[in-house]
C-alpha positions as CSV (number, residue, x, y, z in Angstrom):
1,M,138.5,108.3,93.1
2,S,140.0,104.8,91.2
3,D,143.5,103.7,91.0
4,Q,142.5,104.1,86.9
5,N,141.8,107.4,87.4
6,Q,144.3,108.4,89.8
7,E,147.0,106.6,87.6
8,A,145.6,108.6,84.6
9,L,145.7,111.9,86.3
10,D,149.7,110.8,87.4
11,R,151.1,110.2,83.7
12,R,149.0,113.5,82.7
13,D,151.5,115.2,85.3
14,F,153.9,113.2,84.2
15,I,153.6,114.3,80.2
16,R,153.1,118.2,81.6
17,T,157.0,118.0,84.2
18,V,158.5,116.9,80.7
19,T,156.9,119.4,78.7
20,A,157.8,121.8,80.6
21,A,161.2,120.6,80.5
22,G,161.4,121.5,76.7
23,V,161.0,117.9,76.0
24,V,158.3,116.4,74.0
25,A,156.6,113.5,75.1
26,G,156.7,110.5,73.8
27,S,160.3,111.6,72.3
28,A,163.5,110.5,73.0
29,A,163.7,109.1,76.1
30,P,167.1,110.3,78.0
31,A,166.6,113.9,77.4
32,F,163.2,113.9,78.9
33,A,163.9,115.2,82.2
34,A,166.9,114.7,82.8
35,K,167.7,118.0,84.3
36,A,164.4,118.7,85.5
37,A,165.0,115.7,88.0
38,S,168.5,116.4,88.4
39,K,167.1,120.0,90.4
40,M,165.2,117.3,92.6
41,S,167.5,114.6,93.3
42,N,171.4,114.7,94.1
43,R,171.0,115.4,98.0
44,I,174.1,114.8,100.0
45,I,173.5,111.5,102.2
46,G,174.1,111.7,106.0
47,A,175.4,108.8,107.8
48,N,171.9,108.6,109.4
49,D,169.5,109.2,106.6
50,R,167.9,106.2,104.5
51,I,168.7,105.9,101.0
52,N,165.7,106.0,98.8
53,V,165.8,102.9,96.1
54,G,163.6,102.4,93.4
55,V,163.8,98.7,91.4
56,I,163.2,99.0,87.5
57,G,162.6,95.4,86.2
58,C,160.5,93.5,88.3
59,G,160.8,89.5,86.9
60,G,162.8,87.2,88.6
61,R,166.5,89.0,89.4
62,G,164.3,92.3,90.3
63,S,162.4,91.2,92.3
64,S,164.8,88.8,94.1
65,D,166.6,92.2,94.4
66,A,164.0,94.2,95.9
67,Q,164.0,91.8,98.5
68,S,167.3,91.9,99.1
69,F,167.3,95.8,99.5
70,A,164.5,95.8,101.2
71,S,165.6,93.1,103.5
72,F,169.2,94.6,104.3
73,G,167.1,97.8,105.1
74,N,165.4,96.2,107.9
75,A,168.4,94.6,109.1
76,N,170.7,97.4,109.2
77,P,168.5,100.7,110.4
78,N,169.3,104.0,108.6
79,S,170.9,102.0,105.3
80,C,167.9,102.1,102.6
81,Q,164.2,101.6,101.8
82,V,162.8,100.5,98.5
83,V,160.2,103.1,97.8
84,A,158.9,102.4,93.8
85,V,159.0,99.7,91.7
86,S,158.5,99.8,87.7
87,D,157.6,97.1,85.3
88,V,156.0,96.9,81.5
89,Y,154.1,94.2,82.6
90,E,151.3,94.9,84.5
91,K,151.1,91.6,86.6
92,R,154.8,92.2,88.1
93,K,154.6,95.7,88.4
94,R,151.7,95.7,91.1
95,T,152.4,92.3,92.5
96,Q,155.6,94.4,94.1
97,A,154.0,97.6,94.9
98,E,151.7,96.0,96.8
99,K,154.3,93.7,98.5
100,H,156.6,96.7,99.5
101,K,154.1,98.8,99.7
102,V,155.3,101.6,97.3
103,K,154.3,103.5,94.0
104,G,153.9,101.1,90.8
105,Y,154.9,102.9,87.4
106,S,154.8,101.6,84.0
107,D,157.4,103.5,82.8
108,Y,160.3,103.8,84.2
109,R,161.1,107.6,83.2
110,E,158.2,108.6,85.6
111,L,159.7,106.3,88.3
112,L,163.0,108.5,87.7
113,M,161.2,111.8,88.6
114,Q,160.0,110.5,91.9
115,P,161.7,113.6,94.2
116,D,163.0,111.5,97.5
117,L,164.8,108.9,95.1
118,D,168.1,108.4,95.6
119,A,169.4,105.5,93.6
120,V,167.7,103.0,91.5
121,V,168.5,99.1,90.9
122,I,168.1,98.4,87.1
123,A,167.2,94.6,86.7
124,T,165.6,94.7,83.5
125,P,166.3,92.4,80.1
126,D,170.0,93.2,79.3
127,H,169.3,95.0,76.0
128,W,167.8,98.2,78.4
129,H,170.8,98.2,81.0
130,G,172.6,101.0,79.5
131,R,169.8,103.2,77.9
132,M,168.0,102.9,81.9
133,A,171.5,103.1,83.2
134,S,172.2,106.7,81.2
135,D,169.1,107.8,81.9
136,A,169.0,107.5,85.5
137,M,172.2,109.3,86.1
138,D,171.2,112.2,83.8
139,A,168.5,112.5,86.9
140,G,170.7,112.3,89.5
141,K,170.8,108.9,90.9
142,D,173.2,106.5,91.3
143,V,172.7,103.0,89.9
144,Y,173.2,99.2,91.1
145,L,172.9,98.0,87.8
146,E,173.1,94.1,87.2
147,K,174.7,91.9,85.0
148,P,176.2,92.2,82.5
149,M,176.0,95.8,82.8
150,V,175.2,96.4,79.1
151,H,174.4,94.2,76.1
152,T,177.1,95.9,73.4
153,N,180.4,97.7,73.8
154,E,179.4,100.7,72.4
155,E,177.3,100.7,75.2
156,A,180.1,100.2,77.4
157,R,182.2,102.7,76.2
158,L,179.6,105.0,76.5
159,L,178.3,104.4,80.5
160,V,182.3,104.7,81.5
161,E,181.8,108.1,80.0
162,K,178.7,108.7,81.4
163,V,180.0,107.8,85.2
164,K,183.1,110.5,84.2
165,E,180.7,112.9,83.3
166,T,177.7,112.7,86.1
167,K,179.9,111.5,89.2
168,R,177.2,108.8,89.9
169,I,177.9,105.9,91.8
170,L,177.6,102.8,89.6
171,Q,178.4,99.5,91.1
172,V,177.4,96.2,88.5
173,G,175.6,93.6,90.2
174,S,177.6,90.3,90.3
175,Q,177.8,90.5,93.8
176,T,180.2,87.8,93.9
177,T,182.7,90.4,93.4
178,S,182.1,91.5,97.1
179,A,182.8,88.2,98.8
180,D,186.4,87.5,100.8
181,I,187.2,85.1,98.2
182,W,188.2,87.6,96.3
183,A,189.9,89.9,98.8
184,K,191.9,87.1,99.8
185,A,192.6,85.7,96.2
186,K,193.7,89.2,95.3
187,K,196.2,89.7,98.3
188,A,197.9,86.2,98.2
189,I,198.4,87.2,94.1
190,A,200.3,90.2,95.4
191,D,202.2,88.4,97.9
192,G,203.6,86.0,95.4
193,M,201.8,83.0,97.0
194,I,201.7,82.2,93.3
195,G,204.7,83.9,91.4
196,Q,203.2,85.1,87.7
197,M,199.9,84.8,87.1
198,I,199.6,82.5,83.4
199,E,196.6,81.0,83.4
200,S,193.2,80.9,84.9
201,Q,190.2,78.4,84.4
202,G,186.1,78.2,85.3
203,S,183.6,77.1,84.8
204,Y,179.7,77.6,85.2
205,H,177.6,74.2,84.4
206,R,173.5,73.1,84.8
207,N,171.2,70.5,83.9
208,S,167.8,70.7,83.5
209,V,164.9,68.5,81.8
210,G,163.2,71.3,79.8
211,G,166.5,73.5,79.2
212,E,168.1,76.8,81.0
213,W,165.8,79.8,81.1
214,N,162.5,78.0,79.2
215,Y,160.9,80.1,82.4
216,T,156.9,79.5,82.5
217,I,155.0,81.5,80.4
218,D,151.4,83.1,81.2
219,P,149.2,82.2,78.9
220,N,147.1,85.4,79.0
221,A,149.9,88.0,79.4
222,G,150.7,90.1,76.3
223,P,149.7,93.9,74.7
224,N,146.1,92.9,74.2
225,G,145.8,91.9,77.7
226,K,143.3,93.4,80.6
227,G,144.4,94.2,83.9
228,D,147.2,92.0,85.1
229,D,147.3,90.6,81.5
230,Y,148.9,94.2,79.6
231,I,152.5,93.8,78.6
232,D,153.6,97.4,76.9
233,W,155.6,94.9,74.2
234,N,156.4,98.0,72.6
235,M,158.4,99.4,75.3
236,W,159.8,96.6,76.8
237,L,161.2,95.8,72.8
238,G,162.9,99.6,72.3
239,S,162.7,99.7,68.6
240,Q,161.8,103.2,69.1
241,Y,165.4,103.8,70.4
242,K,166.9,101.3,68.1
243,L,167.4,98.6,71.2
244,A,165.6,95.9,69.2
245,P,164.2,94.9,66.3
246,K,160.7,95.5,65.9
247,R,158.5,92.7,65.8
248,E,154.8,91.0,66.5
249,F,154.5,90.0,70.5
250,D,156.1,86.5,70.8
251,A,155.6,85.4,74.7
252,D,158.6,83.2,74.2
253,R,160.7,85.7,73.9
254,F,159.2,88.3,76.4
255,F,159.2,85.3,79.2
256,R,162.3,83.4,78.0
257,F,164.5,86.9,76.7
258,R,167.5,85.2,77.8
259,K,168.1,82.5,74.7
260,Y,167.7,85.0,72.2
261,W,170.3,87.5,70.8
262,D,168.3,90.9,70.6
263,Y,167.7,90.5,74.6
264,S,171.3,88.9,75.6
265,L,173.7,86.7,75.0
266,G,172.8,83.4,76.7
267,I,175.5,81.0,78.4
268,A,177.9,84.6,78.2
269,S,176.3,86.9,79.8
270,D,174.0,85.4,82.3
271,L,176.9,83.2,83.4
272,F,180.3,83.7,82.5
273,Y,180.1,87.0,83.8
274,H,180.2,85.6,87.2
275,V,183.3,84.2,86.7
276,I,184.9,87.0,84.5
277,A,184.4,90.0,86.8
278,P,185.8,88.0,89.9
279,L,188.9,87.1,87.7
280,N,189.0,91.3,87.2
281,I,188.9,92.0,91.0
282,C,192.3,89.8,91.5
283,W,194.8,91.5,88.9
284,D,197.1,94.3,89.9
285,E,194.2,96.5,87.6
286,P,191.1,95.5,85.6
287,Q,192.3,94.2,82.1
288,F,191.0,94.6,78.5
289,P,191.4,90.6,76.5
290,Y,193.6,90.6,73.7
291,K,192.4,87.9,71.6
292,V,188.8,86.1,72.1
293,M,187.3,82.8,70.5
294,A,184.6,80.6,71.2
295,T,183.1,77.6,70.4
296,G,180.0,75.6,71.3
297,G,176.5,74.7,69.8
298,T,172.4,73.7,70.4
299,Y,173.6,69.8,71.1
300,V,170.3,68.9,73.3
301,F,167.2,71.6,73.8
302,K,165.3,71.5,70.3
303,L,161.7,71.1,69.3
304,P,160.0,68.1,67.9
305,N,161.0,69.3,64.3
306,G,164.8,69.0,65.4
307,K,165.6,72.6,65.3
308,P,167.1,74.1,68.2
309,D,164.3,76.3,70.6
310,R,166.7,78.6,71.0
311,E,169.2,81.0,69.6
312,V,172.2,81.1,72.1
313,P,174.1,77.7,72.3
314,D,172.8,75.6,75.2
315,T,176.5,74.6,75.2
316,F,179.5,77.3,74.9
317,H,183.3,77.7,75.5
318,L,185.4,80.7,76.0
319,L,189.1,81.1,75.5
320,A,190.1,84.8,76.4
321,E,193.9,85.8,76.2
322,Y,195.6,89.1,77.7
323,S,198.6,91.0,76.3
324,K,200.1,90.3,79.8
325,G,200.7,87.0,79.3
326,H,197.4,85.3,81.2
327,S,194.8,83.5,79.3
328,L,191.3,82.5,80.6
329,V,189.7,79.6,80.2
330,L,185.8,79.0,80.5
331,S,183.4,75.8,79.9
332,S,179.7,75.5,80.1
333,S,176.9,73.9,79.3
334,M,173.0,73.8,80.1
335,A,172.8,70.0,79.6
336,N,175.5,68.6,82.1
337,D,175.8,70.0,85.8
338,T,179.4,68.4,86.2
339,H,181.9,71.4,86.9
340,I,185.5,71.9,85.8
341,P,187.9,73.4,89.4
342,G,187.7,76.9,89.3
343,L,191.4,78.1,89.9
344,I,193.7,80.9,89.1
345,R,197.3,79.2,88.2
346,G,200.9,80.6,88.4
347,H,204.3,79.4,87.9
348,A,205.2,79.5,91.7
349,G,201.7,77.7,92.6
350,T,198.0,77.3,91.5
351,L,195.1,78.9,93.8
352,I,192.2,76.5,94.1
353,V,189.2,79.1,94.2
354,V,186.0,77.2,94.0
355,D,186.0,73.3,93.2
356,H,182.3,73.7,91.8
357,G,184.2,76.2,88.5
358,K,182.0,78.6,89.1
359,F,183.4,81.3,91.0
360,E,180.1,81.8,93.2
361,G,178.7,80.9,96.7
362,S,180.3,80.7,100.1
363,V,183.4,78.0,100.6
364,P,185.6,77.9,103.8
365,Y,188.4,78.7,102.4
366,I,191.2,79.3,99.6
367,T,194.0,76.1,98.8
368,V,197.1,77.5,97.7
369,K,199.3,74.9,96.1
370,P,202.9,75.3,95.5
371,Q,204.4,74.4,92.5
372,T,207.3,71.7,93.5
373,T,209.8,69.4,92.1
374,G,211.1,65.7,93.0
375,G,210.3,64.8,97.0
376,K,207.4,62.6,98.2
377,M,204.2,62.7,100.2
378,V,204.9,61.2,103.9
379,D,201.8,60.8,106.0
380,G,200.1,63.9,103.9
381,K,202.8,66.3,103.5
382,M,205.6,67.0,101.1
383,T,209.4,66.2,101.8
384,G,212.3,66.5,100.0
385,A,210.6,69.1,97.4
386,K,212.2,72.1,95.8
387,A,209.6,75.1,95.4
388,I,209.4,75.9,92.0
389,G,209.7,79.5,93.5
390,G,213.2,79.2,94.6
391,A,214.7,79.3,98.5
392,E,213.2,82.6,99.3
393,Y,209.7,81.6,98.2
394,E,210.2,78.2,99.7
395,A,211.3,79.9,103.3
396,K,208.2,82.3,103.1
397,F,205.5,79.8,101.7
398,G,207.2,76.4,102.0
399,T,205.8,73.1,99.9
400,S,202.8,72.2,101.5
401,E,199.3,73.5,100.8
402,I,197.9,76.5,102.6
403,Q,194.6,77.0,103.5
404,I,193.2,80.8,103.7
405,P,190.0,80.8,106.0
406,I,187.5,82.8,104.1
407,D,184.6,85.1,106.2
408,Q,181.0,83.5,105.2
409,K,179.1,86.4,105.1
410,D,176.8,86.7,102.6
411,S,178.2,88.2,98.8
412,M,174.9,90.0,98.3
413,A,174.1,92.0,101.6
414,A,178.4,92.8,101.3
415,H,177.5,93.9,97.1
416,I,174.8,96.0,98.6
417,D,176.2,97.3,101.9
418,N,179.4,98.6,99.8
419,F,177.0,100.2,97.0
420,L,175.4,102.4,99.9
421,S,178.8,102.6,101.8
422,C,180.0,104.1,98.3
423,M,177.1,106.3,97.7
424,R,178.1,107.9,101.2
425,T,181.7,108.4,100.8
426,R,181.8,109.1,96.7
427,Q,184.1,106.2,96.5
428,K,184.0,103.8,93.7
429,P,182.6,100.3,94.4
430,H,184.1,97.1,94.1
431,L,182.5,96.7,91.0
432,D,182.6,99.8,89.4
433,V,181.9,100.9,85.9
434,E,185.5,100.6,84.2
435,T,185.9,96.6,85.8
436,G,182.8,95.8,84.5
437,A,183.4,96.8,81.7
438,K,185.9,95.1,81.2
439,A,184.7,92.1,81.5
440,V,181.2,92.8,79.6
441,V,184.0,93.5,76.5
442,V,185.4,89.6,76.7
443,I,181.6,88.1,76.5
444,N,180.8,90.2,73.8
445,L,183.2,89.3,72.0
446,A,183.3,85.8,73.1
447,A,179.6,85.8,71.9
448,E,180.8,87.9,68.2
449,S,183.4,84.8,67.5
450,Y,181.0,82.3,67.8
451,R,178.4,83.8,65.7
452,E,180.4,84.9,63.0
453,G,183.2,81.3,63.6
454,K,186.2,83.9,63.3
455,V,189.2,84.9,65.9
456,M,188.3,88.7,67.6
457,Y,190.9,91.2,68.7
458,W,190.3,93.9,70.6
459,D,190.9,97.9,69.8
460,E,191.4,99.4,72.9
461,K,191.6,102.9,71.8
462,N,188.9,102.5,69.8
463,W,186.6,100.0,71.5
464,K,185.6,97.9,69.0
465,S,186.4,94.6,68.0
466,V,188.4,93.6,65.0
467,D,189.6,91.0,62.6
468,K,193.3,91.2,63.1
469,P,195.4,92.2,66.0
470,V,196.0,95.6,67.0
471,K,199.3,97.1,66.7
472,S,201.2,98.5,70.1
473,V,201.9,102.3,69.5
């Protein structure tokens, strides 16, 4: 039997299963087989059981995630293994299925029906994240959901509720939140090393001749492509589920989706999430913003006619305020790669996290610089200075810079390890759905502020943006 005939039989079996579950094939997705699938999965995972992982989305990030999980499984026996992949682009699906020697699916809903599946990694364009994660949890699967978690604030609210309802584990895939640097930063702040937190700053700058996200386009790929070149464009859009507007196939939108508002928020969602999420790890508890504003523009990357080659800006700046008296300042450009140092300012000291500003990557130590008055530098040490934090602070921390060593363990491996451990213990992961939601709200408000040209406020009770400050109850 040919592979095509086998796939046709597999699809017919899937349709029969769906129909038996009381769902008309081709109708609304999430109920497609949730109850049926949950009966086949949701197994109790023992300490020595290998966790079976499926990967949804086999583009650049998805293929990288698949390799990371496979490598982690090879290095740590009885941890995990990749058992299935899914993508609407036949070439990507086939390539990853062959690489990992697993079943490949064109429709992610079929992957969720695979009986031995315990968890999924979702690495599709952002506009599909919320729906796929919800479907997976309804099907009894735990979820590793790539950043920025979701595309809208309403999707964030629904996922928070879905995790509570299904009691599934959801880890957001900003791997830097599992790096030792943030555990050490949180402890330094809790110990009072910088006093009352006032402001955090960071940046994420890049520079390339062609412009960020202008990935290579496969010229023959599309909805009319044959064999490896076939793309299920209608499924990718998700317009039948109101995920994005319906439109004719556009290769630039498919291969370079981060340039378009319908599927991504550009710098805000692709890059700033890696800064905002770890800051929420540092605080005593994750926080929603109170007020957010943003500015920027497309200054460099333009078409020959002078119009921007993208909808999202190539330069973007964000300012957020929190009700507890804390401000966040972020800067980014895709046309200049000089960073602003990443740091957290307090009244008594400054915690310098990374010199390059990205809040990512391995660093040997965190620097804590006490705020002092008076004194002078002698042989590299401050003498005669008084700490802003007072005598008690000075007795405990002194007036000279302090370096806190950082464990150099790979953050992606640590994030995977945390996810798998939480699947076994049912404890909250490092970047759980509530913390992830508080980060993505800042991003969504910033994009809304930029697009509408006004300051946005957050109505936490009703999970929505508003034009005026929300009165406290």
